[in-house]
C-alpha positions as CSV (number, residue, x, y, z in Angstrom):
1,M,0.0,0.0,0.0
2,A,1.2,3.5,-0.9
3,K,2.1,5.7,2.1
4,A,0.3,8.9,1.4
5,K,-1.7,11.8,2.9
6,I,-4.3,14.0,1.4
7,Q,-4.5,17.5,2.7
8,F,-7.5,19.9,2.8
9,P,-7.4,23.6,2.2
10,R,-6.4,25.9,5.0
11,G,-9.3,27.2,7.1
12,F,-11.5,24.2,6.3
13,L,-14.4,23.8,8.8
14,W,-14.5,20.4,10.6
15,G,-17.5,19.8,12.9
16,T,-20.6,17.8,13.8
17,A,-24.3,18.7,13.5
18,T,-27.1,18.4,16.0
19,A,-30.8,19.5,16.1
20,S,-32.8,20.9,19.0
21,H,-35.5,18.3,19.4
22,Q,-33.0,15.5,19.0
23,V,-30.6,16.6,21.7
24,E,-32.3,19.0,24.1
25,G,-34.9,16.9,25.8
26,N,-38.3,17.6,27.5
27,N,-39.7,19.9,25.0
28,K,-43.4,19.4,25.4
29,N,-44.5,22.4,23.4
30,N,-43.9,21.1,19.8
31,N,-45.5,18.9,17.3
32,W,-43.0,16.1,17.7
33,H,-43.8,15.7,21.4
34,A,-47.4,15.4,20.5
35,W,-46.5,12.9,17.8
36,E,-44.6,10.8,20.3
37,E,-47.4,10.9,22.8
38,A,-49.8,9.6,20.0
39,G,-47.6,6.5,19.6
40,K,-46.3,7.5,16.2
41,T,-42.6,7.0,17.0
42,A,-40.6,3.9,17.9
43,D,-39.7,5.5,21.3
44,K,-40.1,8.8,23.2
45,S,-37.3,11.4,23.2
46,G,-37.5,12.0,26.9
47,L,-34.3,13.7,28.1
48,A,-32.7,13.1,24.7
49,C,-29.1,14.1,25.2
50,D,-30.1,16.6,28.0
51,W,-28.7,19.6,26.3
52,W,-31.5,21.8,27.8
53,G,-30.3,20.6,31.1
54,G,-26.7,21.8,30.3
55,R,-24.9,18.7,28.9
56,W,-24.1,20.7,25.8
57,R,-21.1,21.9,27.7
58,E,-19.5,18.5,28.1
59,D,-20.4,17.5,24.5
60,L,-18.9,20.6,23.1
61,D,-15.8,20.1,25.2
62,R,-15.5,16.7,23.6
63,A,-15.9,18.2,20.2
64,A,-13.3,20.9,20.8
65,E,-10.8,18.6,22.5
66,T,-10.9,16.3,19.5
67,G,-10.0,19.0,17.0
68,Q,-13.4,20.1,15.7
69,N,-13.4,23.8,14.9
70,A,-17.1,24.3,14.1
71,H,-20.5,23.0,15.2
72,R,-23.9,23.2,13.6
73,F,-27.0,23.2,15.9
74,S,-30.6,24.4,15.7
75,V,-32.8,26.5,17.8
76,A,-36.3,25.5,18.7
77,W,-39.0,27.9,17.5
78,S,-41.4,26.4,20.2
79,R,-39.0,27.4,23.0
80,I,-38.3,31.0,21.7
81,Q,-42.0,31.7,20.8
82,P,-44.0,29.3,23.0
83,E,-47.3,31.1,22.2
84,K,-48.2,33.2,19.1
85,N,-48.0,36.4,21.0
86,R,-45.3,35.6,23.6
87,W,-41.5,35.4,23.4
88,D,-39.3,33.6,25.9
89,E,-36.2,35.7,26.6
90,G,-34.9,32.9,28.9
91,A,-34.8,30.5,26.0
92,L,-32.9,33.0,23.9
93,N,-30.4,33.5,26.8
94,R,-29.8,29.7,26.8
95,Y,-29.0,29.7,23.1
96,R,-26.7,32.7,23.7
97,D,-25.0,30.6,26.3
98,I,-24.4,27.8,23.7
99,L,-23.1,30.3,21.2
100,R,-20.9,31.9,23.8
101,G,-19.6,28.4,24.7
102,L,-18.7,27.8,21.1
103,R,-16.8,31.0,20.9
104,E,-15.0,30.2,24.1
105,R,-13.9,26.9,22.5
106,N,-12.8,28.7,19.3
107,M,-15.5,27.0,17.3
108,T,-17.4,28.5,14.4
109,A,-21.2,28.3,15.0
110,M,-23.7,27.5,12.3
111,V,-27.3,28.0,13.5
112,T,-30.3,26.3,11.9
113,L,-33.6,28.2,12.4
114,H,-36.0,25.4,11.5
115,H,-35.1,21.8,11.8
116,F,-38.4,19.8,11.3
117,S,-40.2,20.8,14.6
118,N,-43.0,23.4,14.9
119,P,-44.6,25.0,17.9
120,L,-47.9,23.5,18.9
121,W,-49.7,26.8,18.3
122,L,-48.4,26.8,14.8
123,E,-49.2,23.2,14.2
124,D,-52.8,23.9,15.3
125,M,-53.0,26.6,12.6
126,G,-51.9,24.1,9.9
127,A,-48.2,24.9,10.1
128,W,-46.7,25.3,6.6
129,E,-50.1,24.5,5.0
130,N,-51.2,27.9,6.2
131,D,-50.2,30.9,4.0
132,E,-49.6,33.0,7.1
133,T,-46.7,30.8,8.2
134,P,-44.0,32.3,6.0
135,Q,-44.5,35.7,7.6
136,L,-44.8,34.2,11.1
137,F,-41.5,32.4,10.4
138,A,-39.9,35.6,9.2
139,D,-41.1,37.3,12.5
140,F,-39.5,34.5,14.5
141,V,-36.3,34.8,12.5
142,R,-36.1,38.6,13.1
143,K,-36.5,38.1,16.9
144,T,-33.9,35.2,17.0
145,V,-31.3,36.6,14.7
146,S,-31.5,40.0,16.4
147,A,-30.8,38.3,19.7
148,L,-28.0,36.0,18.5
149,K,-26.2,38.0,15.8
150,E,-23.3,38.9,18.1
151,Y,-22.1,35.3,18.0
152,T,-22.5,34.0,14.5
153,N,-23.1,35.1,10.9
154,L,-23.6,31.6,9.5
155,W,-27.3,30.7,9.2
156,V,-29.4,27.8,7.8
157,T,-33.0,29.0,7.4
158,I,-34.6,25.6,6.9
159,N,-33.2,22.1,7.2
160,E,-34.1,19.6,4.5
161,P,-37.4,21.1,3.3
162,N,-37.6,18.2,0.8
163,V,-37.4,15.6,3.7
164,Y,-39.9,17.6,5.8
165,T,-42.4,17.8,3.0
166,Y,-42.0,14.2,1.8
167,S,-42.1,12.7,5.2
168,A,-45.0,14.8,6.5
169,Y,-47.2,15.1,3.4
170,I,-46.4,12.2,1.1
171,D,-45.1,9.3,3.1
172,G,-47.0,10.4,6.2
173,V,-44.4,9.3,8.9
174,F,-43.8,12.9,10.2
175,P,-46.6,15.0,11.7
176,P,-49.2,15.7,10.6
177,G,-49.1,12.4,8.8
178,K,-50.9,13.3,5.6
179,K,-50.5,11.7,2.1
180,D,-51.5,14.3,-0.5
181,L,-49.4,15.6,-3.4
182,N,-51.4,18.7,-3.8
183,I,-51.0,19.7,-0.1
184,A,-47.3,18.8,-0.4
185,F,-46.9,21.2,-3.2
186,E,-48.6,24.0,-1.3
187,V,-46.3,23.3,1.7
188,M,-43.2,23.4,-0.5
189,V,-44.1,26.7,-1.9
190,N,-44.7,28.2,1.5
191,L,-41.4,26.8,2.7
192,V,-39.7,28.6,-0.2
193,R,-41.5,31.8,0.7
194,G,-40.6,31.4,4.3
195,H,-36.9,30.9,3.4
196,A,-37.0,34.0,1.0
197,L,-38.5,36.2,3.7
198,A,-36.0,34.9,6.3
199,Y,-33.1,35.5,4.0
200,K,-34.0,39.1,3.5
201,V,-34.6,39.6,7.2
202,I,-31.3,38.2,8.2
203,H,-29.4,40.4,5.7
204,E,-31.3,43.4,6.9
205,I,-30.2,42.7,10.4
206,Q,-26.7,41.5,9.6
207,H,-25.2,42.6,6.3
208,E,-22.2,40.3,6.5
209,A,-24.4,37.2,7.1
210,R,-24.0,34.0,5.0
211,V,-27.4,32.3,4.6
212,G,-28.4,29.1,3.0
213,I,-30.7,26.0,3.1
214,A,-29.5,22.5,4.2
215,H,-30.5,20.5,1.1
216,N,-30.9,16.7,1.4
217,Y,-29.3,15.3,-1.8
218,Y,-30.5,11.8,-2.6
219,S,-28.4,10.2,-5.4
220,I,-30.7,8.3,-7.7
221,K,-29.7,6.0,-10.6
222,P,-31.9,4.0,-13.0
223,K,-31.9,0.3,-12.0
224,N,-31.7,-0.6,-15.7
225,A,-29.6,2.0,-17.6
226,Y,-31.1,0.9,-20.9
227,S,-34.7,1.3,-19.8
228,P,-36.4,4.6,-21.0
229,L,-39.0,4.3,-18.2
230,D,-36.3,3.8,-15.5
231,K,-34.4,6.8,-16.8
232,W,-37.6,8.9,-17.0
233,V,-38.6,8.1,-13.4
234,T,-35.1,8.7,-12.1
235,K,-35.0,12.1,-13.7
236,A,-38.5,13.0,-12.5
237,Q,-37.8,12.0,-8.9
238,S,-34.4,13.8,-8.9
239,N,-36.0,17.0,-10.2
240,A,-38.9,16.8,-7.7
241,Y,-36.8,15.8,-4.7
242,N,-33.3,17.3,-5.3
243,N,-33.9,20.3,-7.4
244,F,-37.1,21.9,-6.3
245,F,-35.8,24.1,-3.4
246,P,-32.3,25.1,-4.7
247,K,-33.7,26.0,-8.1
248,A,-36.6,28.0,-6.6
249,A,-34.0,29.8,-4.4
250,T,-32.0,30.5,-7.6
251,D,-34.4,31.6,-10.2
252,G,-37.6,32.2,-8.2
253,V,-39.6,29.5,-9.9
254,A,-41.0,26.5,-7.9
255,K,-41.5,23.4,-10.1
256,F,-42.9,20.1,-8.9
257,L,-43.9,17.5,-11.5
258,W,-46.7,19.1,-13.5
259,K,-47.0,22.1,-11.2
260,K,-45.2,25.5,-11.4
261,V,-45.5,28.7,-9.4
262,K,-43.4,31.9,-9.6
263,V,-41.9,33.0,-6.3
264,P,-39.9,36.0,-7.5
265,E,-38.9,37.0,-3.9
266,A,-37.0,33.8,-3.7
267,E,-34.7,34.6,-6.6
268,N,-31.0,34.5,-5.6
269,T,-31.5,33.8,-1.9
270,Q,-28.6,31.5,-1.2
271,D,-25.1,32.6,-0.2
272,F,-23.9,29.0,0.1
273,M,-25.2,25.5,-0.8
274,G,-25.7,23.4,2.3
275,V,-25.6,19.7,1.3
276,N,-26.8,16.8,3.4
277,Y,-25.9,13.4,1.9
278,Y,-26.3,9.9,3.3
279,T,-26.8,7.3,0.5
280,R,-27.9,6.6,-3.1
281,D,-30.6,4.4,-4.6
282,Q,-31.4,2.6,-7.8
283,V,-34.9,3.3,-9.2
284,S,-37.2,1.3,-11.5
285,F,-40.5,2.5,-13.0
286,S,-43.6,1.1,-11.3
287,L,-47.3,2.0,-11.9
288,S,-48.2,0.5,-8.6
289,M,-45.9,2.9,-6.7
290,A,-47.7,6.2,-7.3
291,G,-47.0,7.2,-3.6
292,K,-43.3,7.0,-4.4
293,L,-43.7,9.1,-7.6
294,F,-44.0,6.0,-9.9
295,G,-40.7,4.5,-8.8
296,K,-39.5,1.5,-6.8
297,R,-36.2,2.0,-4.9
298,Y,-33.4,-0.5,-4.4
299,F,-29.9,-0.7,-3.1
300,P,-27.4,-2.6,-5.1
301,E,-27.3,-6.3,-4.4
302,D,-23.8,-6.1,-3.0
303,A,-24.3,-2.9,-1.1
304,D,-22.4,-2.3,2.2
305,L,-25.5,-1.7,4.3
306,S,-26.0,-0.1,7.7
307,E,-27.4,-2.3,10.5
308,T,-31.1,-1.5,9.9
309,G,-30.7,-1.4,6.1
310,M,-31.5,2.3,5.8
311,I,-28.2,3.5,4.4
312,A,-25.9,2.0,1.8
313,N,-22.3,3.1,1.9
314,E,-22.1,4.8,-1.6
315,P,-19.3,7.4,-1.5
316,E,-19.5,8.0,-5.3
317,G,-23.0,9.4,-4.7
318,F,-21.4,11.9,-2.3
319,F,-19.0,13.1,-5.0
320,E,-22.1,13.4,-7.3
321,A,-23.7,15.6,-4.7
322,M,-20.7,17.9,-4.7
323,R,-20.8,18.1,-8.5
324,W,-24.5,18.9,-8.4
325,A,-24.0,21.6,-5.7
326,S,-21.1,23.1,-7.7
327,G,-23.5,23.8,-10.5
328,F,-25.2,26.6,-8.5
329,G,-22.0,28.6,-8.4
330,K,-21.9,29.0,-4.6
331,D,-19.6,28.0,-1.8
332,I,-20.5,24.5,-0.6
333,I,-20.8,23.4,3.0
334,V,-21.5,19.7,3.8
335,T,-24.1,20.3,6.6
336,E,-24.7,16.6,7.3
337,N,-23.1,13.2,6.4
338,G,-23.0,10.1,8.5
339,V,-24.3,6.6,9.1
340,E,-26.2,4.7,11.8
341,D,-24.0,2.1,13.4
342,S,-24.3,1.1,17.0
343,T,-21.3,-1.3,16.8
344,D,-19.1,1.3,15.1
345,E,-17.8,-1.3,12.6
346,M,-19.1,0.3,9.4
347,R,-18.7,4.0,10.4
348,P,-14.9,4.3,10.2
349,R,-14.8,3.1,6.6
350,Y,-18.0,5.1,5.7
351,L,-16.4,8.2,7.1
352,A,-13.0,7.6,5.4
353,E,-14.4,6.8,2.0
354,H,-16.7,9.9,2.1
355,I,-13.9,12.2,3.3
356,M,-11.8,10.9,0.4
357,Q,-14.6,11.9,-2.0
358,L,-14.8,15.3,-0.3
359,W,-11.1,15.9,-0.9
360,R,-11.6,14.8,-4.5
361,A,-14.3,17.4,-4.9
362,T,-11.9,20.2,-3.6
363,N,-9.4,19.1,-6.1
364,F,-11.9,19.7,-8.9
365,G,-11.9,23.3,-7.8
366,W,-15.4,23.1,-6.4
367,R,-15.7,25.6,-3.5
368,V,-16.2,23.2,-0.6
369,K,-15.6,25.1,2.6
370,G,-16.5,22.7,5.4
371,Y,-17.9,19.3,6.6
372,F,-20.3,18.6,9.5
373,H,-20.6,15.0,10.5
374,W,-23.9,13.6,11.7
375,S,-23.7,13.4,14.6
376,L,-21.7,14.3,17.7
377,V,-23.5,12.0,20.0
378,D,-26.3,9.4,19.6
379,N,-29.6,11.3,19.5
380,F,-33.3,10.9,19.0
381,E,-33.9,10.0,15.3
382,W,-37.5,11.2,14.7
383,E,-40.0,8.5,14.0
384,R,-37.3,5.9,14.3
385,G,-36.6,6.9,17.9
386,W,-33.5,5.4,19.5
387,T,-33.3,2.5,17.1
388,Q,-30.5,4.2,15.1
389,R,-27.2,5.4,16.5
390,F,-25.4,8.0,14.5
391,G,-23.1,9.4,17.1
392,L,-19.3,9.6,17.2
393,W,-20.0,9.2,21.0
394,E,-22.3,6.4,22.2
395,L,-25.1,7.5,24.5
396,D,-26.6,5.5,27.3
397,I,-30.1,7.0,27.5
398,E,-30.7,5.7,31.0
399,T,-27.6,7.1,32.6
400,Q,-26.7,9.9,30.1
401,K,-23.2,8.5,30.1
402,R,-21.1,9.1,26.9
403,K,-18.6,6.7,25.5
404,K,-16.1,7.6,22.8
405,R,-16.2,5.4,19.7
406,K,-13.3,4.4,17.4
407,S,-14.8,6.5,14.7
408,A,-14.5,9.6,17.0
409,E,-10.7,8.9,17.2
410,L,-10.5,8.7,13.4
411,Y,-12.4,11.9,13.0
412,E,-10.1,13.5,15.7
413,E,-7.0,12.7,13.6
414,I,-8.7,14.1,10.5
415,C,-9.8,17.3,12.2
416,K,-6.5,17.9,14.0
417,T,-4.3,17.3,10.9
418,N,-6.8,18.7,8.3
419,S,-6.0,15.6,6.3
420,L,-6.6,11.9,5.7
421,S,-3.7,9.6,5.6
422,S,-2.9,6.0,4.7
423,K,-1.7,5.5,8.3
424,M,-5.2,6.5,9.6
425,I,-6.8,4.0,7.2
426,E,-4.4,1.2,8.3
427,E,-5.3,1.9,11.9
428,Y,-9.0,2.4,11.9
429,C,-10.4,0.6,8.8
430,P,-7.7,-1.6,7.3
431,E,-10.2,-3.4,5.1
432,I,-10.2,-0.5,2.7
433,T,-6.5,0.4,2.6
434,E,-5.9,-0.9,-1.0
435,K,-9.2,0.8,-2.1
436,L,-8.2,4.3,-0.9
437,F,-4.4,4.1,-1.2
438,P,-3.5,1.4,-3.8
439,D,0.1,0.6,-4.7
């Protein structure tokens, strides 16, 4: 095996990502708590990672001590605005404390303003189905950014609006659990409008701000490369899922299948492309799969699968995501990438292979500025509850004890050296040494 090291650009951001409902615990004022109480999730979040109780301090200590120079986290709208006509200054102070803590640890903060959860009062109004919500979101953003602007200028308005819409209004596994393409389109348009209003509010308050959306990019390939129907459904699904939001935020036109709406206020409302990538699928045409937009999904037969079969280790799809993002002409920040793996056997090779593709993307001249691994510590995974473990640190949900995994040690070496080396591969995932650093 060749002895080698690949080096990343100076100033590259290395961090992890978390989200409020998944780590804070005991938030009983949002739609996800209600969803859990209705028995719609595998488990209940409970204390989660107890960040609201202050354990963010020890987790951020771990991140800083292992070389991470950035962290992405989200604020909870339901905590900051617990009622439509009431703001909670105490909640804003707690988020200021987290941001202050990041600054004290010399870590760059990226703040997400909406990460799947809604206040109960908003959910009762129909949430993003309601045409009032974009302006209500902009009002929340104005209050929040005004309070937190001293500590960061890097903002994600909405996390994975495509996942939110698909899961809540097509697949029905997120609240409110509907399955209606027409409502889904209305929700997507309102999310675009909410982002556009938020973008303008943030720049009004903070001229130097960098604002974007965290897009979930799902790599999709036709199962049969020679089938016109497989190629058609692949293109249709990719346009509907991957392109709707970033294109609307580029040219101000929202297109979904046969529907199109002009949203001129959304034109050119991204300062960077946030990319979340986990896996890739093969797709074949199926008339019986209308709920999946006329396609049936598969992983390759020889795929390297995560323990529940949700994620296939497909690093080439990650490179494809970078190429796709580069087409928008903006800086690129990987806002999420990771794999569920309670045994930590797959994660080291998944991490190493994806970091290699990330480096490859930088060498193509694509403007990749940072990478946030999902996640820092095992957290509550939405409708899947505690059945999936994405953390670099293992969490015992009964005792709140953290345990460092082998993959955290690999990521520590990557962060501290701003590189990936053949020596790291030999030590942490020797099974892929010849693949990444062949003779």
